[in-house]
All heavy atoms as an XYZ file, in Angstrom:
705
protein
N     -85.273     87.726    177.376
C     -84.210     86.959    177.975
C     -82.917     87.231    177.198
O     -82.907     87.124    175.985
C     -84.585     85.471    177.916
C     -83.482     84.551    178.318
S     -83.816     82.783    178.072
C     -85.282     82.524    178.994
N     -81.836     87.590    177.862
C     -80.570     87.810    177.164
C     -80.117     86.534    176.455
O     -80.368     85.428    176.918
C     -79.596     88.189    178.278
C     -80.435     88.573    179.443
C     -81.724     87.855    179.293
N     -79.452     86.714    175.323
C     -79.064     85.551    174.523
C     -78.131     84.617    175.271
O     -78.132     83.415    175.032
C     -78.425     85.992    173.211
O     -77.259     86.740    173.488
N     -77.345     85.121    176.210
C     -76.441     84.248    176.950
C     -77.193     83.296    177.885
O     -76.677     82.255    178.271
C     -75.419     85.065    177.744
C     -75.998     85.871    178.883
C     -74.903     86.643    179.616
C     -75.457     87.425    180.775
N     -75.911     86.618    181.872
N     -78.445     83.649    178.257
C     -79.233     82.819    179.157
C     -80.138     81.826    178.428
O     -80.776     80.999    179.062
C     -80.098     83.698    180.065
C     -79.245     84.558    180.989
O     -78.117     84.137    181.307
O     -79.710     85.641    181.375
N     -80.202     81.923    177.120
C     -81.067     81.024    176.357
C     -80.430     79.644    176.259
O     -79.212     79.524    176.137
C     -81.306     81.561    174.960
C     -82.176     82.776    174.950
C     -82.536     83.182    173.558
N     -83.285     84.421    173.613
C     -83.224     85.352    172.704
N     -82.479     85.197    171.636
N     -83.929     86.448    172.828
N     -81.232     78.593    176.281
C     -80.663     77.254    176.117
C     -80.106     77.084    174.702
O     -80.606     77.673    173.749
C     -81.850     76.323    176.358
C     -83.055     77.165    176.160
C     -82.661     78.581    176.486
N     -79.074     76.268    174.563
C     -78.463     76.036    173.258
C     -79.330     75.157    172.374
O     -79.266     75.221    171.163
C     -77.078     75.399    173.426
C     -76.043     76.268    174.142
C     -74.762     75.495    174.334
C     -75.791     77.536    173.354
N     -80.139     74.313    172.982
C     -80.983     73.391    172.232
C     -82.439     73.723    172.523
O     -82.833     73.853    173.676
C     -80.691     71.935    172.647
C     -81.603     70.981    171.925
C     -79.236     71.604    172.397
N     -83.235     73.841    171.472
C     -84.665     74.092    171.636
C     -85.320     72.793    172.086
O     -85.225     71.771    171.414
C     -85.265     74.561    170.311
C     -86.706     74.990    170.453
O     -87.183     75.095    171.606
O     -87.344     75.228    169.430
N     -85.963     72.807    173.239
C     -86.537     71.588    173.790
C     -87.853     71.195    173.144
O     -88.314     70.080    173.297
C     -86.775     71.767    175.289
C     -85.494     71.906    176.077
C     -85.742     72.043    177.563
N     -86.662     71.037    178.023
C     -87.715     71.297    178.788
N     -87.982     72.517    179.158
N     -88.509     70.327    179.181
N     -88.491     72.094    172.448
C     -89.814     71.826    171.897
C     -89.796     71.881    170.378
O     -88.863     72.367    169.766
C     -90.820     72.841    172.428
C     -90.870     72.853    173.921
N     -91.318     71.779    174.657
C     -90.496     73.783    174.815
C     -91.241     72.073    175.941
N     -90.740     73.271    176.066
N     -90.874     71.391    169.798
C     -91.029     71.478    168.348
C     -90.972     72.951    167.941
O     -91.300     73.833    168.735
C     -92.361     70.879    167.933
N     -90.547     73.255    166.727
C     -90.427     74.650    166.295
C     -91.716     75.438    166.518
O     -92.813     74.919    166.351
C     -90.105     74.529    164.804
C     -89.438     73.213    164.691
C     -90.119     72.322    165.701
N     -91.556     76.678    166.901
C     -92.702     77.516    167.244
C     -93.516     77.951    166.040
O     -94.643     78.350    166.170
C     -92.227     78.765    167.981
C     -91.362     78.485    169.189
C     -92.113     77.783    170.284
C     -91.306     77.644    171.535
N     -90.467     76.486    171.610
N     -92.953     77.883    164.838
C     -93.688     78.325    163.662
C     -94.750     77.316    163.243
O     -95.435     77.513    162.261
C     -92.737     78.618    162.499
C     -92.012     77.379    162.012
O     -92.171     76.296    162.568
N     -91.209     77.532    160.992
N     -94.873     76.225    163.969
C     -95.951     75.295    163.710
C     -95.590     74.088    162.891
O     -96.423     73.218    162.693
N     -94.364     73.982    162.405
C     -94.003     72.808    161.620
C     -92.583     72.387    161.953
O     -91.689     73.206    162.080
C     -94.108     73.108    160.124
C     -93.938     71.874    159.276
C     -94.453     72.060    157.867
O     -95.514     72.672    157.685
O     -93.778     71.579    156.956
N     -92.400     71.092    162.113
C     -91.087     70.543    162.393
C     -90.957     69.173    161.738
O     -91.949     68.467    161.545
N     -89.736     68.814    161.388
C     -89.465     67.565    160.673
C     -88.403     66.763    161.399
O     -87.402     67.319    161.867
C     -88.958     67.881    159.272
C     -89.973     68.536    158.412
C     -90.354     69.841    158.442
C     -90.751     67.921    157.402
N     -91.324     70.075    157.507
C     -91.578     68.913    156.850
C     -90.821     66.624    156.897
C     -92.466     68.650    155.822
C     -91.696     66.367    155.878
C     -92.524     67.359    155.350
N     -88.624     65.447    161.470
C     -87.644     64.538    162.042
C     -87.373     63.416    161.050
O     -88.270     62.978    160.333
C     -88.149     63.939    163.358
C     -88.298     64.900    164.531
C     -88.911     64.187    165.726
C     -86.960     65.503    164.924
N     -86.132     62.942    161.038
C     -85.699     61.900    160.120
C     -85.043     60.781    160.905
O     -84.226     61.037    161.793
C     -84.697     62.490    159.124
C     -83.970     61.519    158.199
C     -84.921     60.922    157.185
C     -82.822     62.240    157.510
N     -85.388     59.530    160.586
C     -84.735     58.364    161.160
C     -84.079     57.585    160.028
O     -84.768     56.940    159.226
C     -85.737     57.478    161.892
O     -85.106     56.286    162.315
N     -82.759     57.647    159.968
C     -82.020     56.889    158.949
C     -82.168     55.392    159.210
O     -82.345     54.606    158.287
C     -80.526     57.303    158.954
C     -80.382     58.784    158.643
C     -79.721     56.446    157.993
C     -80.858     59.185    157.268
N     -82.125     55.011    160.480
C     -82.224     53.604    160.865
C     -83.548     52.978    160.409
O     -83.576     51.869    159.892
C     -82.084     53.477    162.379
C     -82.124     52.070    162.902
C     -81.978     52.043    164.403
O     -80.931     52.499    164.907
O     -82.924     51.591    165.061
N     -84.650     53.695    160.595
C     -85.975     53.180    160.225
C     -86.378     53.567    158.810
O     -87.426     53.148    158.326
C     -87.025     53.688    161.201
C     -86.833     53.197    162.612
C     -87.912     53.722    163.535
O     -89.014     54.058    163.114
N     -87.600     53.803    164.813
N     -85.590     54.431    158.163
C     -85.895     54.919    156.818
C     -87.264     55.599    156.768
O     -88.080     55.339    155.889
C     -85.822     53.782    155.796
C     -84.426     53.245    155.584
C     -83.532     54.286    154.932
O     -83.838     54.780    153.862
N     -82.443     54.645    155.595
N     -87.500     56.496    157.761
C     -88.776     57.207    157.839
C     -88.537     58.679    158.103
O     -87.519     59.073    158.661
C     -89.645     56.633    158.952
C     -90.144     55.239    158.666
C     -91.072     54.770    159.748
C     -91.560     53.373    159.425
N     -92.474     52.873    160.447
N     -89.504     59.471    157.705
C     -89.511     60.898    157.989
C     -90.863     61.231    158.626
O     -91.886     60.632    158.300
C     -89.250     61.741    156.709
C     -90.359     61.586    155.705
C     -89.012     63.182    157.048
N     -90.846     62.175    159.563
C     -92.052     62.513    160.311
C     -92.214     64.025    160.322
O     -91.260     64.762    160.570
C     -91.910     61.969    161.728
S     -93.403     62.078    162.696
N     -93.426     64.486    160.038
C     -93.720     65.919    160.042
C     -94.708     66.228    161.160
O     -95.749     65.582    161.288
C     -94.333     66.347    158.715
C     -94.765     67.811    158.727
C     -95.305     68.277    157.424
N     -96.566     67.606    157.135
C     -97.325     67.882    156.078
N     -96.926     68.791    155.218
N     -98.442     67.245    155.885
N     -94.387     67.234    161.958
C     -95.276     67.746    162.993
C     -95.739     69.117    162.520
O     -94.910     69.961    162.167
C     -94.527     67.928    164.320
C     -94.161     66.659    165.015
C     -93.134     65.858    164.551
C     -94.838     66.266    166.149
C     -92.783     64.688    165.196
C     -94.496     65.095    166.813
C     -93.462     64.308    166.334
N     -97.047     69.341    162.498
C     -97.530     70.678    162.151
C     -98.818     70.966    162.910
O     -99.615     70.066    163.206
C     -97.738     70.839    160.657
C     -98.910     70.100    160.101
C     -99.071     70.409    158.636
N    -100.145     69.572    158.132
C    -100.840     69.834    157.077
N    -100.568     70.898    156.369
N    -101.798     69.044    156.687
N     -99.002     72.252    163.211
C    -100.197     72.663    163.932
C    -101.427     72.372    163.097
O    -101.444     72.587    161.891
C    -100.141     74.150    164.271
C     -99.163     74.436    165.380
O     -98.919     73.598    166.231
N     -98.596     75.620    165.361
N    -102.457     71.876    163.760
C    -103.728     71.622    163.112
C    -104.705     72.679    163.630
O    -104.372     73.476    164.493
C    -104.202     70.207    163.464
C    -105.185     69.656    162.460
O    -105.460     70.338    161.449
O    -105.683     68.545    162.674
N    -105.905     72.671    163.119
C    -106.877     73.686    163.506
C    -107.212     73.556    164.993
O    -107.668     72.511    165.442
C    -108.149     73.544    162.675
C    -107.904     73.833    161.223
S    -109.355     73.860    160.151
C    -110.602     72.957    160.957
N    -106.958     74.630    165.771
C    -107.279     74.570    167.196
C    -108.786     74.662    167.422
O    -109.505     75.238    166.613
C    -106.561     75.782    167.776
C    -106.443     76.721    166.631
C    -106.340     75.874    165.384
N    -109.223     74.078    168.498
C    -110.626     74.204    168.894
C    -110.693     75.173    170.063
O    -109.669     75.665    170.532
C    -111.201     72.831    169.327
O    -110.484     72.389    170.489
C    -111.068     71.815    168.219
N    -111.877     75.407    170.552
C    -112.038     76.312    171.682
C    -111.417     75.734    172.953
O    -111.065     76.468    173.870
C    -113.514     76.589    171.921
N    -111.239     74.415    172.992
C    -110.774     73.763    174.221
C    -109.345     73.245    174.154
O    -108.753     72.955    175.182
C    -111.700     72.606    174.573
C    -113.119     73.027    174.709
N    -113.575     73.799    175.754
C    -114.192     72.833    173.915
C    -114.864     74.046    175.603
N    -115.271     73.470    174.488
N    -108.785     73.066    172.946
C    -107.467     72.437    172.870
C    -106.731     72.852    171.599
O    -107.338     73.248    170.611
C    -107.621     70.921    172.900
N    -105.411     72.715    171.659
C    -104.567     72.924    170.483
C    -104.131     71.555    169.987
O    -103.655     70.721    170.753
C    -103.355     73.777    170.833
C    -103.729     75.193    171.183
C    -102.507     76.029    171.418
C    -102.936     77.459    171.746
N    -101.786     78.300    172.014
N    -104.293     71.329    168.696
C    -104.003     70.038    168.093
C    -102.797     70.118    167.169
O    -102.519     71.151    166.578
C    -105.205     69.550    167.291
C    -106.373     69.211    168.156
C    -107.381     70.037    168.515
C    -106.632     67.962    168.798
N    -108.261     69.388    169.335
C    -107.824     68.110    169.518
C    -105.965     66.739    168.823
C    -108.371     67.064    170.270
C    -106.514     65.706    169.564
C    -107.694     65.874    170.275
N    -102.098     68.995    167.038
C    -100.953     68.869    166.144
C    -101.192     67.641    165.264
O    -101.619     66.595    165.753
C     -99.634     68.709    166.938
C     -98.464     68.431    166.016
C     -99.381     69.944    167.779
N    -100.937     67.788    163.978
C    -101.022     66.661    163.049
C     -99.624     66.085    162.888
O     -98.671     66.811    162.613
C    -101.546     67.128    161.699
C    -101.711     66.010    160.698
C    -102.209     66.533    159.374
O    -103.439     66.680    159.231
O    -101.369     66.801    158.500
N     -99.502     64.774    163.081
C     -98.214     64.094    162.952
C     -98.326     63.110    161.800
O     -99.155     62.202    161.830
C     -97.841     63.361    164.258
C     -96.493     62.665    164.115
C     -97.839     64.319    165.428
N     -97.506     63.307    160.778
C     -97.536     62.457    159.577
C     -96.194     61.753    159.441
O     -95.150     62.390    159.435
C     -97.804     63.314    158.350
C     -97.935     62.524    157.079
C     -98.342     63.390    155.903
O     -98.692     64.569    156.099
O     -98.290     62.879    154.775
N     -96.235     60.430    159.343
C     -95.023     59.626    159.203
C     -95.059     58.919    157.859
O     -96.067     58.307    157.500
C     -94.928     58.586    160.336
O     -95.036     59.267    161.582
C     -93.613     57.832    160.286
N     -93.943     59.006    157.117
C     -93.840     58.373    155.800
C     -92.523     57.624    155.677
O     -91.534     57.979    156.306
C     -93.861     59.406    154.685
C     -95.169     60.083    154.481
C     -95.063     61.022    153.300
N     -96.326     61.722    153.121
C     -96.882     61.916    151.957
N     -96.304     61.498    150.863
N     -98.021     62.552    151.867
N     -92.520     56.663    154.799
C     -91.302     55.947    154.459
C     -90.482     56.791    153.495
O     -91.025     57.477    152.633
C     -91.675     54.617    153.803
O     -90.533     53.992    153.283
N     -89.169     56.738    153.614
C     -88.308     57.484    152.688
C     -88.360     56.902    151.284
O     -88.117     57.599    150.303
C     -86.856     57.475    153.185
C     -86.557     58.390    154.354
C     -85.119     58.200    154.814
C     -86.811     59.834    153.997
N     -88.683     55.626    151.172
C     -88.746     54.995    149.854
C     -90.059     55.284    149.136
O     -90.252     54.837    148.012
C     -88.561     53.487    149.991
O     -89.631     52.933    150.730
N     -90.968     56.006    149.777
C     -92.267     56.390    149.210
C     -93.167     55.198    148.934
O     -94.098     55.290    148.150
C     -92.085     57.237    147.952
N     -92.894     54.077    149.567
C     -93.780     52.915    149.435
C     -94.806     52.955    150.560
O     -94.492     53.311    151.686
C     -92.984     51.617    149.523
C     -92.045     51.426    148.364
C     -91.311     50.124    148.519
C     -90.307     49.959    147.390
N     -89.479     48.777    147.563
N     -96.010     52.566    150.254
C     -97.054     52.528    151.265
C     -97.683     53.879    151.513
O     -97.278     54.894    150.963
N     -98.691     53.858    152.339
C     -99.430     55.071    152.652
C     -98.851     55.727    153.893
O     -98.344     55.051    154.780
C    -100.883     54.706    152.905
C    -101.523     54.036    151.698
C    -102.921     53.686    151.995
N    -103.736     54.832    151.628
C    -105.042     54.827    151.630
N    -105.688     53.746    151.988
N    -105.711     55.888    151.268
N     -98.962     57.049    153.981
C     -98.492     57.728    155.192
C     -99.410     57.434    156.373
O    -100.600     57.140    156.193
C     -98.543     59.204    154.815
C     -99.551     59.292    153.734
C     -99.470     57.982    152.990
N     -98.869     57.498    157.550
C     -99.647     57.349    158.779
C     -99.854     58.754    159.327
O     -98.885     59.469    159.598
C     -98.902     56.478    159.802
C     -98.692     55.078    159.230
C     -99.677     56.427    161.113
C     -97.769     54.217    160.054
N    -101.112     59.153    159.459
C    -101.441     60.500    159.928
C    -102.221     60.376    161.238
O    -103.209     59.645    161.315
C    -102.270     61.268    158.883
C    -101.479     61.372    157.583
C    -102.646     62.648    159.412
C    -102.252     61.935    156.431
N    -101.725     61.099    162.252
C    -102.377     61.103    163.562
C    -102.574     62.541    164.004
O    -101.811     63.424    163.618
C    -101.495     60.408    164.605
C    -101.223     58.974    164.334
C    -100.207     58.478    165.331
N     -98.974     59.227    165.112
C     -97.781     58.690    165.129
N     -97.627     57.428    165.369
N     -96.705     59.429    164.937
N    -103.576     62.744    164.828
C    -103.780     64.044    165.486
C    -103.565     63.822    166.966
O    -104.056     62.849    167.530
C    -105.203     64.540    165.271
C    -105.377     65.335    164.018
C    -106.786     65.863    163.923
N    -106.933     67.048    164.753
C    -108.102     67.528    165.153
N    -109.204     66.938    164.818
N    -108.154     68.606    165.882
N    -102.814     64.708    167.584
C    -102.628     64.607    169.026
C    -102.634     65.996    169.651
O    -102.407     66.986    168.958
C    -101.344     63.858    169.402
C    -100.161     64.046    168.535
S     -98.632     63.245    169.104
C     -98.957     61.553    168.953
N    -102.922     66.012    170.918
C    -102.879     67.275    171.641
C    -101.456     67.808    171.648
O    -100.490     67.046    171.628
C    -103.376     67.091    173.073
C    -104.863     66.796    173.202
C    -105.204     66.411    174.624
C    -105.698     67.990    172.759
N    -101.325     69.123    171.663
C    -100.012     69.750    171.543
C     -99.024     69.253    172.592
O     -97.878     68.959    172.277
C    -100.145     71.269    171.625
C     -98.831     71.982    171.379
C     -99.012     73.507    171.369
N     -97.785     74.149    170.986
C     -96.785     74.408    171.827
N     -96.882     74.056    173.085
N     -95.691     75.004    171.392
N     -99.451     69.151    173.844
C     -98.509     68.719    174.885
C     -98.069     67.271    174.656
O     -96.920     66.919    174.928
C     -99.082     68.933    176.295
C    -100.220     68.043    176.644
N    -101.522     68.332    176.295
C    -100.252     66.869    177.297
C    -102.307     67.369    176.737
N    -101.567     66.466    177.347
N     -98.942     66.432    174.111
C     -98.547     65.061    173.778
C     -97.593     65.030    172.591
O     -96.672     64.216    172.538
C     -99.771     64.205    173.475
C    -100.620     63.947    174.695
O    -100.130     64.010    175.817
N    -101.894     63.682    174.495
N     -97.798     65.927    171.629
C     -96.906     66.001    170.470
C     -95.511     66.458    170.890
O     -94.507     65.960    170.370
C     -97.488     66.937    169.418
N     -95.432     67.378    171.838
C     -94.133     67.826    172.340
C     -93.411     66.666    173.020
O     -92.216     66.448    172.811
C     -94.295     69.035    173.286
C     -94.727     70.264    172.491
C     -92.999     69.312    174.056
C     -95.141     71.448    173.336
N     -94.155     65.895    173.813
C     -93.558     64.719    174.455
C     -93.074     63.709    173.416
O     -91.993     63.125    173.556
C     -94.563     64.048    175.397
C     -94.870     64.887    176.631
O     -94.090     65.820    176.929
O     -95.890     64.609    177.286
N     -93.859     63.494    172.364
C     -93.473     62.559    171.307
C     -92.223     63.062    170.583
O     -91.310     62.277    170.292
C     -94.622     62.376    170.314
N     -92.163     64.359    170.296
C     -90.990     64.969    169.635
C     -89.729     64.701    170.469
O     -88.706     64.259    169.950
C     -91.236     66.462    169.472
C     -90.104     67.251    168.904
C     -89.043     67.761    169.591
C     -89.917     67.628    167.536
N     -88.219     68.437    168.730
C     -88.724     68.371    167.473
C     -90.649     67.420    166.373
C     -88.244     68.905    166.277
C     -90.165     67.954    165.179
C     -88.985     68.682    165.145
N     -89.812     64.987    171.768
C     -88.654     64.800    172.646
C     -88.259     63.322    172.742
O     -87.068     62.996    172.731
C     -88.948     65.374    174.022
C     -89.056     66.890    174.005
C     -89.497     67.487    175.312
O     -89.918     66.735    176.226
O     -89.432     68.724    175.439
N     -89.243     62.428    172.815
C     -88.941     60.996    172.879
C     -88.288     60.508    171.591
O     -87.361     59.684    171.621
C     -90.222     60.206    173.152
N     -88.753     61.020    170.456
C     -88.160     60.622    169.175
C     -86.718     61.117    169.060
O     -85.858     60.392    168.548
C     -89.022     61.136    168.020
C     -90.359     60.412    167.919
S     -91.497     61.161    166.750
C     -90.849     60.516    165.206
N     -86.444     62.329    169.540
C     -85.071     62.831    169.524
C     -84.160     61.944    170.369
O     -83.043     61.611    169.970
C     -85.011     64.275    170.028
C     -85.539     65.347    169.084
C     -85.546     66.704    169.786
C     -84.722     65.413    167.809
N     -84.651     61.525    171.538
C     -83.865     60.646    172.410
C     -83.654     59.278    171.777
O     -82.658     58.615    172.055
C     -84.553     60.496    173.762
C     -84.462     61.743    174.609
C     -85.177     61.559    175.923
C     -85.152     62.854    176.717
N     -85.928     62.760    177.957
N     -84.591     58.855    170.926
C     -84.499     57.540    170.282
C     -83.612     57.565    169.031
O     -83.440     56.541    168.389
C     -85.890     57.036    169.921
N     -83.079     58.727    168.683
C     -82.155     58.795    167.556
C     -82.671     59.505    166.319
O     -81.949     59.630    165.336
N     -83.904     59.987    166.328
C     -84.411     60.765    165.205
C     -83.669     62.093    165.194
O     -83.299     62.621    166.241
C     -85.903     60.992    165.356
C     -86.743     59.774    165.139
C     -86.816     58.685    165.951
C     -87.632     59.530    164.063
N     -87.709     57.777    165.444
C     -88.222     58.267    164.278
C     -87.998     60.245    162.937
C     -89.148     57.720    163.408
C     -88.925     59.702    162.070
C     -89.496     58.443    162.306
N     -83.486     62.667    164.008
C     -82.752     63.917    163.870
C     -83.605     64.952    163.155
O     -84.314     64.611    162.209
C     -81.487     63.695    163.056
C     -80.557     62.678    163.655
C     -79.421     62.343    162.718
O     -79.348     62.819    161.587
N     -78.523     61.492    163.189
N     -83.523     66.217    163.575
C     -84.228     67.274    162.851
C     -83.687     67.344    161.416
O     -82.505     67.105    161.173
C     -83.885     68.533    163.616
C     -83.507     68.068    164.985
C     -82.872     66.725    164.782
N     -84.569     67.632    160.475
C     -84.159     67.695    159.068
C     -84.959     68.774    158.355
O     -85.982     69.237    158.861
C     -84.359     66.341    158.386
S     -86.061     65.856    158.168
N     -84.530     69.170    157.162
C     -85.300     70.146    156.383
C     -86.574     69.491    155.836
O     -86.665     68.252    155.791
C     -84.357     70.528    155.246
C     -83.401     69.404    155.141
C     -83.269     68.811    156.508
N     -87.563     70.278    155.437
C     -88.806     69.714    154.893
C     -88.536     68.752    153.746
O     -87.668     68.990    152.913
C     -89.576     70.941    154.418
C     -89.064     72.045    155.258
C     -87.614     71.732    155.493
N     -89.319     67.671    153.702
C     -89.141     66.637    152.688
C     -90.213     66.637    151.616
O     -90.025     66.095    150.543
C     -89.118     65.251    153.336
C     -87.949     65.033    154.247
C     -86.707     64.898    153.434
N     -85.555     64.747    154.303
C     -84.489     64.097    153.964
N     -84.384     63.545    152.785
N     -83.477     64.016    154.779
N     -91.396     67.168    151.891
C     -92.454     67.242    150.888
C     -93.288     68.466    151.122
O     -93.248     69.123    152.087
C     -93.328     65.985    150.835
C     -94.128     65.717    152.062
C     -95.332     66.262    152.371
C     -93.797     64.835    153.134
N     -95.762     65.777    153.576
C     -94.843     64.901    154.059
C     -92.723     64.017    153.421
C     -94.844     64.162    155.229
C     -92.743     63.296    154.571
C     -93.793     63.375    155.460
């Protein structure tokens, strides 16, 4: 696809398998990364942590298409892409 026809904003989580979102309002950071695929599905591990490092992280596994939907919903809710935090 010629570069002029490419969208300016990537609609999906990064293709390299890992993406990070930050919510200043909630003081949380969230990491999306590919998990081990099975013969039937592709899985994504979603880990959410507090920026203050208090408490335990919340780790979930979801199907890739559900993780993409969650990524897009979080962006609409005000989360921002950020560099890796840990």
